[in-house]
C-alpha positions in Angstrom: 107.5 114.2 103.4 105.3 112.9 105.8 105.4 115.6 108.6 102.5 114.0 110.9 104.2 110.4 111.5 101.0 108.7 109.9 101.8 106.1 107.7 99.9 103.2 106.2 100.1 99.7 106.7 102.8 98.2 105.1 100.7 96.0 102.9 99.3 99.3 101.9 103.0 101.0 101.1 104.3 97.6 99.7 100.8 97.4 97.4 101.6 101.1 96.2 105.5 99.9 95.3 104.6 97.7 93.2 101.8 99.6 91.6 104.1 102.3 90.3 106.9 100.4 89.7 105.4 97.4 87.5 102.7 100.1 86.2 100.2 97.5 87.7 97.2 99.6 88.5 93.3 100.2 88.0 92.7 103.7 86.5 89.8 105.6 85.6 90.3 108.0 82.4 94.2 109.1 82.4 94.9 109.1 86.1 95.6 106.7 88.8 94.3 108.1 92.1 96.0 108.4 95.4 95.1 108.7 98.8 97.2 110.9 101.5 97.1 109.4 105.6 96.4 113.2 106.1 92.9 113.0 104.5 94.2 114.3 101.2 93.2 113.2 97.4 94.9 113.1 94.9 96.3 111.6 91.4 99.0 111.0 88.8 98.6 110.9 84.9 99.1 107.6 83.9 101.5 109.0 81.1 103.2 110.4 83.9 104.0 107.5 85.8 104.8 105.2 82.7 107.5 108.3 82.1 108.2 107.3 85.9 107.5 110.9 86.6 106.3 110.9 90.3 103.8 114.5 89.3 100.9 113.9 91.5 98.0 116.8 92.1 96.4 117.2 94.9 92.5 117.7 94.4 91.0 120.5 95.9 94.2 122.7 96.1 95.2 121.8 92.7 98.9 121.7 94.2 101.1 119.7 92.3 103.6 117.8 94.4 106.9 116.0 92.6 108.7 113.2 93.6 112.2 111.7 92.9 110.5 108.3 92.5 108.0 105.7 94.3 109.6 105.6 97.7 110.0 108.9 98.0 106.5 109.4 97.1 105.4 106.5 99.7 107.4 108.5 102.4 105.2 111.4 101.8 102.4 109.2 102.8 100.5 108.9 99.7 99.3 105.6 98.4 97.4 104.1 95.7 93.7 104.3 96.2 
């Protein structure tokens, strides 16, 4: 969960929700890029998104964050980049 209290605009949050739920996203290679309100960047593989698995790899640390659904991903401060 996003503990900073910061959130993206409602437009970006809705764009993110639609992108991951409707598979309407642009990707480079085999993953979709995301950004977090705290300044981190990450990616979810296209195959995970198509399988409705929200397993995001944070770019710099390599940490993996797993979310139950698109709403949980968004609530944690992640948005499509």
